[in-house]
C-alpha positions, 0 to 999 in steps of 0.5 A: 461488760467490757464496754462499761469497764473501758468507758469507766477506766480508759486512761491512755497516757501513752505519748510523751508529756511536756516537762515542767517543774514537779515540785509545785502543785499545778492544775490540770486546766488550760485556758484557750483564748484569742484568735477571734473567740467570743470568750475564754474556753477551757480544757481539763485533763481527767484521770477517769477515776473516782479516787477522792484525792483527785477531787480536790478542786481549786477555785480557778476550776470553779471560776472557769466552769461557771464562766462558760455556757457550754460543757463538753466531754469526750462524749455527750454525757446526756446520751451516755445512759441511753447508749450504755443501757443498750450495751448492758442489756445486750451483754446481760441477754448474751449471758442469759443465752450462754446459760443454755450452752452449759450448766451454770456453776453457782459456786463462789469461786466460779461466780467471781468472774471478770465481769462480776468485778467490773469496778476493780479500778473504782474506789469503793470509798471514793466519790459517787462517780468519775471526775468527768461525770462529776463535772458534767453534773456540776455543769448541768446544775450551773445551767450549761448546755451539754455536748460531746467531742466525739461520736458515741458509737465511734468512741466505744468502738475505739475503746474496744481496741484498747487492751485491758489494764495492767495488773498494777493498776489496782487500788492500794497497789504502790504504783497506783498510790504513787500515780494518784499522788502524782496526778493530784500534784499535776506533776506531768514529768512524773506522770510521763515517766510512770505511764510511758509505754514500754513497747512502742505501738504504732497502731496505738499512737495512730489511734491517739493522734486520730482522736486528738484531731477529732477532739481539737476540731470539735472543741474549736467549733464549740469554742467559736460559738460560746465559752466552752469547758471541755473534759478529756483524758489527760493523755490527749493534752500531751505528747505527739499531735496533742489537742493543745498543740493543734489549737496553738498551731491554729493560732489560739493562745494556750495557757495553763491555769494556776490551781488557786485555793482549794474550794468545796464549791464544785462539791456543793454544786454537784450535790444540788438535787434538781427535780427530775421526771421519771417514767412509769413502765408497765409490764406486758407479760405480767401485771406490774408497773415500775418507775425508771429514770429512762424511758426504755423498753422492758426486755422479755426473758424466756417468754415468761418474765421481764427485765428492766435496766437503767443507769444514772452514770453521773450519780454512779448508779446502775439499776436492774429489775427482774420479775417472773411468775411465782411458779418459777420460784420453786424454793425461796431459800435456794433462790437466796443462796443463789443470789448470795453466790451469783450476784454478791460473790465477794462476801458471805455475810449479807445484810439481809432484812426480811419484812412481811407486808400482809398475807400476800407480800414478803420482802427481803432488803439486801445491802452489801458494801465491800472492798470490791462491790456496792449493792442494794437489792430487794426481793419481793414475793407475792402470790402471783409473781416474784421480783429481784431489784438490784442497784449497783454503785460505783462507790458506797457514797453513790447510795446517798442519793435519794434516787436509790429509794425512789427506784426500789419503792417504784415497783408495784406488782398487781394481782395477776388475772386467773385463767378460766378453763374453756371448752374445746371445739372444732372451729373454722377461720373464713379468713385463713380458710382452714379448720382447727381445734381450739377452746371457744370464745377466743378471738384472733389477735393481729400483730403486724410485723415488718420484715426489713428485707421487704418493708416497702411492701407492707407488714406481715400480718400475724393472726394468732390466738393463745390459751393456757390450760389452768389444769395442766398449765399447757399453753397453746397457740394457733397462728397464721401469717398473711404475707404482704403483696407479692411475697410467698414462700418460694423455698418452703423447705428452708423457710419451714426450717428457718421459721422453726429456728425462729420459734426456738429463739423466741421460746429459748428452746432447742430443736430436739426432733424434726421431720417434714410432712405433707398435709392435704398436699401441702408441705409442713414440718413437725418438731419438738423443742425443749427449753432449759426448764425441760418444757416441751414445745410440740410444733406443726408448721404448714405452708400454703402458698403465701400463707404459713400456719403454725400450731404450738403446744407447750407442755411441762408434762411432755404430753402431746394433745393429739386432738389439737394437731390432728383436727386440722383441715384446709377448705377449698377456697372460692374465688369471690373478690369484689374489688376491681383492679384497673390499668387504664393505659392498657384498658385492662381490668380484673377482680383482685384484692384492694391491697397491692404493691406497685413498682417500676422496672426497666426491660430493654430501656422500656418502663414496666409497671408492676402490681403484686397481689396476695389472696388471703385464704387461698395462698395465691400470689398474682404478679401483673406486668404492663409493658406499654409500647411506644407509638412507633414500636413494631413487634414480630408476633409470628408463631416462631416467637410464640414458643414455650421456650420464649414464654417460660424459663424451662430450667425453672419448671418441673412438669409442663401441664399446658402450653397454648397460644390463642387470641384474646377476644379473637383479636389480641395475640396471647399465650398461656403456660401452666406448669408445676414445681414438684419440689416446692409444691407450687402450681404456676400459671403464666399468661401473656397478652399483646393488646392495646399497644401493651404487653400484659403478663401475669404470673399466678403462684398457687398451692399445688392442690389448686391444680384440680380446683376451678380457683385459678380459672375463675380468677383468670376469667375476670380479666377484661380488655376494652377492644377496638379494631386496632387492639390486636394489630397496633403492635405488628403493623410496619411503622416505617411509613408512620415515622417518615410521615411524622418527620414532616410534622411542625409540632416539635414533640411529634417531630422529636419523637419521630426522629428518635424512632427513626434512629432506633428503627431497624426495619427500613426496606427499599420499599420505604426509599420513595418516601425518604427521597422527598424528605431530603428536599422538604424543610424539616423542623431542625433544619438549622442544626449541624446534625439535622434530620437530613444528616440522619436520613443520609446515614440511613440511605448508606445502608442501601447499595444502588445507583439510584441511592448514589444519584440521589445523594449526589443531587442533594450534595449539590443542593445542601449547604450543610457541611456535615451533610456534605461530609457524610454524603462523601463518606457514604459514597467512599465506603460503598462497594459499587464501581460507580460510587468512588468516581462520584465521590472524587467528582464531588471533591473536584467541585469543591472550592480551594483550599479545603481540608477534608476528613481523614475518614474519606481517605480510609478506603485508599489506606486500606486498599492498595488497588484503590490507591493505585487506581485513584492516585492520579486523581488524588494528586490533582485534588491536592494540587488544587489544595483540596485535602492536601494534608490528607493526600500527603498523609496517605502517601506517607502511610504507604511509604512506611510499608516494608514494600516499595511501590513503584508508582510512589517511588517514581513520583518523588519529584511530585510529593517531596517538595510538597512535604518539605513545603508543609514542614516550612509552613510548620516553621512559620506557624510555630513562630506565631504560635509556640504551642503549635504541634507538627502533623504526625505524617510529616514526622513519618515522612521525614524519618523514611524519606527525608534527608539527614540535614532537614531531619536534624533541623526539624528535630532541633526546632521541635526540641526547643518548642513547648509541644510535648507531642512533637518532642515525643515524635522526635524520640520515636523517630530516633528509636525507629532509626536505632539512634542515640536518645538525647538525654535532656529531651528524654528527661522532658518527655519521660515526665509525662506518664502518657508519653512514657508509655508510648516510648516504652511501646516504641522500644518494644516494637523496635526491640530496644531496651529503655536506658537505665537512666529512665528505667525507674520500675515504679514509674514504668509500672505507673505509666503502664497502669495509667494507660491501661485505665485510660484506654479501657475506662476513659479515666486518667489516674493522677496518682499511682504509687507502689504498694509492694514488689512481687518477687520472681519466686512468688509468681510464675511470670517473674518479678512484678509490682503491686500498684495502686492508683487513686480513683474519682472516689476518695479513699478508693483505688484501682489496683494492678499487678504490672510485669513481668520485669526481667532481672535488670528491671526492664519490661517488655510490652510485647510480653505484658502479663499485667492483671488489674482489678476492674472495681475500686478497693479500699486500703483495708482490702489490699491484702485480700486482693493481693492474695487473689492476684497471686492466685490468679496469676499463678493459675494462668497457663 
C-alpha cells in the first residue's frame, strides 16, 4: 500500500523557492512560449491533494487548459489504473499470504494498521480526487490527448525512496491549515519557509534534479508538437535545477500567469459523464460474471475463491470483489463482525441494510463515511456462494459518481453445477503408459505451460483429470507432465522437492511430512501438505525420465484413500514410432517423434546441428548431433582415439555397463557406451558414428527400468545410413594431395576453400614437397595479391630443413618480382639452422639493387647470436656499403655496442661505422628541415649516447627538443636518465603531458635506479600512466580518461600505500578498475616492485565498493 500512498501524497517542496510578493493572490500556472513553439504551453504546480480550498480555479487556468491539444502529468494518467491495480493486487496477495505466517488478530486495535488508513492525508469532505487527476479528467472531457513526462515504473521506483510524511502533515493540524491557505494564495515565499528541509540531503537533491531534467526534456518535446498543459508537483518549478529554469535556459519565454477571476467552468467540465464501455469478467473457479472498468484478470484465492480489483483514479474510486464457495461461510454473523473490525476499523456504528431477495439470495448493503475512511460495500449470500464487494473512495464526494452503483449491481452469481458421484475403477493411460485408480468417464484435460527457462523448446504439456467426491468433499487429481523435446529431470531429488514446494504454493499449504520412495525402480516422493483451514493434501510424485506423475488427494477429514495411491503401476513401453526423421546431409534416418527441437552449436569453430526428442510414455530423451566435416578435413580414427575416456566423461558416470567399438555396416567407424547414473535412476547410451563425412552422435537418457528392456535396442535398430565406397574412408584419407591439386583450380570458390584448407592443414610431410615445388612456377588464381598463394607456399616450405628446399627457394627468389615473397624467402633462409642457409641469404642480398631497405627481422639472428654477428660482420658491412640494409646494419651495430661487454671486432672498427652513424644524423637534420614531424631512429639515439661525442650529442638533443616529435623528445630524456644527467624542466613538462611516455620515463628511472623529481611526481598522474599502459599492452585499448577513486593507506594493505583508480571504457558508464602501487612514503613508485592489481572486466560505479573490498582482500592474501 505504500506505493498507493506515495502516488497520492508525494509532495516534495525540498528545494529553495523564488521569492515574490506574498500579499497578492497568485496562480500556480506558468506560460511557456517562443523559441519556435507552435503554440503557447503551460506548466501548473500541484499539491497532490484533494482539499477543496485548492480547487478554487481562476478563469486563466480554464483558458490555458482549453487552448491546448495535449495534457501531461508526471505520469500518463490513462495508464495509472492498469499500473496501480497491479501494485494493489500484489500488496493484497502479499497480505493474504502473510496470514499463513501468523494467526490473524481481528481486534479493532490491531486492525487499525498503517495500511488501513492510507488516505490520512486526504480530506474526506474534499473533492473526489487529487488536483492532478481532477485536471486530467477535465482535459479528457475537453478532448485533449494524454501523456506522461516520466516513465510509470521509474516514477514509482523514485517515490519508493522518499520517506513517509511527517506527523504534522495531517488534516486539521495547524501546520497543515497554514500550508493549504499559503498554497491557495500562491505565496511561494511562505511555502519555501514552511517546506524547507531542516537537514540537507544530497541524495534527495540529486533525485529531484534528475527528475527535473527528465520532466523538462519531456515537456519540451511535447510542446514542440502542439500546445501542452502539464501538471507537476509544485516543487519541480522552483529551486535548484528546476523545470522552469531549464526551459528558460533553453531559450523559451517563461511567464507566470495571473489568477484572473474565480470560475466553476473547470468543475462543470470535470462532472461531464461521458459514455464508457465496461468489461464483463467471468469466473473460472465459480460461476459468476462481473462488470469492471478494467479488463484485468481475476486472481485465484486459496484455489477456491477469486478476487477482482480495479481503480478509477480520476474519480477517486477503488473497487474490489471477493467470491467464495458457500461452504467457507461457516457463520454469517461472525463474518459480519470480522468485516466490521478488519475492513471498517475506525467506526463501530456501521450503516447495515439487510435485504432478502427471494429464497436463494440475501444481500447486506454497508455504508461507512467517517473522518478517515469512505466505503461502500455489499455482501451477497446464495445457496452456492457468497461475495463481498467493496468500494473505497478518496473522499465522500467520490461516491456521487454513478459508477459506484454500476459496479455493485454488475455482479451476478449463477447457480453452481452439482457434482455427480462416480464409480471408481482401475484405468490405463496409453499416452502416459501407466495404470491408476480413478472414477469412470472423466477425460484428461490438457494445459500447456511455458517455462521461461526453455520457452523456445515449446510448452510443457500438463495432462490432468480431477474429481470431487460429493459425499466426502475430498478432491482428487491425477496429472502427468510431458516435457518439451530435450528436457528431462536430470536432478530428480531436487526436482521432486521443487515440485512439491510448487504444489504447496498453489494450494497455499505447507509441507508437513515428506519422504523419498521408489516405485517400480522409479524415484518418487510422498508428502502431506496442510493449509490454513486444516485441509490435508496427500501427494505422491514419481519421475520417469522426462515424465513426472502426480497424484493428489485433498481431504478435509484427514482420511487417506489407500486404493487411490496403491493402485499405481507403470507398463513397459513398446517402441512403435511411425514417424521417420531424416538428416539428408549425412544420409541418415531413424524412427523418432515428429516433434523435435533444432538448434546449432559450435565445437572448435565447426558448426554442429542438434536435434532433441522426447518419447512420451517411455520417458526417454534422445539428443542427436551432426557434425559435418569439410572436404579437406582429415581425422585420426585409430584405436588409440576410440577409447572410453574419449567417448564419455568418466566423472559423470557411476557404473559402466558396456563399451565397444565396431563398424556400422562393416564400413563406418563407430563406438557405443552404456552406463548408469545410480544417483539419478537413469540409464544412458552414447553412440558415435563417423560416416558420410559426418560425425553423428546420439545420447539416450532412459529411466533405469529400461536397462532390462529391448526398448533402447529397438530404438537404435531404426538407425539407417546410405552407404557407398567412401562412406567410411572419406574422413581418414590424407587430404594434402587434394588440397594441393585444388590450388591449381581456376574456380574462385574451389581455390579459396583450398587456400584456407592449406593454411589450416597440419599434416604436410616431405612426401608432399614434389607436389609443392611445381606450384611455385604455375600461375595461381590470386597471383596479383601482395600476400598470394606463393607467399603461403613459401611459408609452408619453411617447416622443412633441407638443402633441396633451400635451393628451390633461392631459384624462385630470382624468378619472382613479388616483394613480400622475396622477403619471406630471405627470412626463411635466415632462420634456418643449416650451415648453408645463411650464406645463401647473404648471397641473395648482394644481388639486390641499391638503395634497399630491409626488414629488421632479417637481422634478428645476428642480434641474437654473437657468433653469427662476428662471422658475417664483414659481409654485412659490404651490404651497407652498397646501401643495402644500411640502417638495419647500423642498428645491429648499435645493439651490440649497448652491451656491457666490449667486442674488439667492433671497437677496432670505429673508423668504419662512426662516420656512417654521423652521416645518418646529418641526414636526419635535412629531413627535419623538410618535415617538422620527422622522427629520429632509436638506434641513432642509442649510438650517440654510447659512442657519440658530447658536442654532437648536445646539438642533436637541442634540435630534437625544438621539433614537434614527442618520441624524439622522450629519447632525449631517456638518454639523460641513462647518463645520470639533470632532466631539462621544459622538456620534461612537455613529455610528461603524455601518459604513454610518462610511463616509459618511469620505467627508465626504475631501470637506472633513479627517482622521479617531485615536480612531476603527481601520484594520480603516475598511477594513471601505469594503469593506461597496462590496459594498452594487455587489452590493446588506450583509456582516454582515468581518475582517482580513493587512496589506500599503508595500514589497509600489506604492500604499502596504493591508489584505487578508474578508467573509462568503450561502454558509457562502465569502467576499468585497478589498485596501483605501492608508493613509498615520499609518493614514489618503483616499477621494479610493481604490485598493482586490475579487474579484468568493466564495472559500474554502483559496484565500486564491492570491487574495492575484493581488491583489498586479494592484495592482503598474496604472499
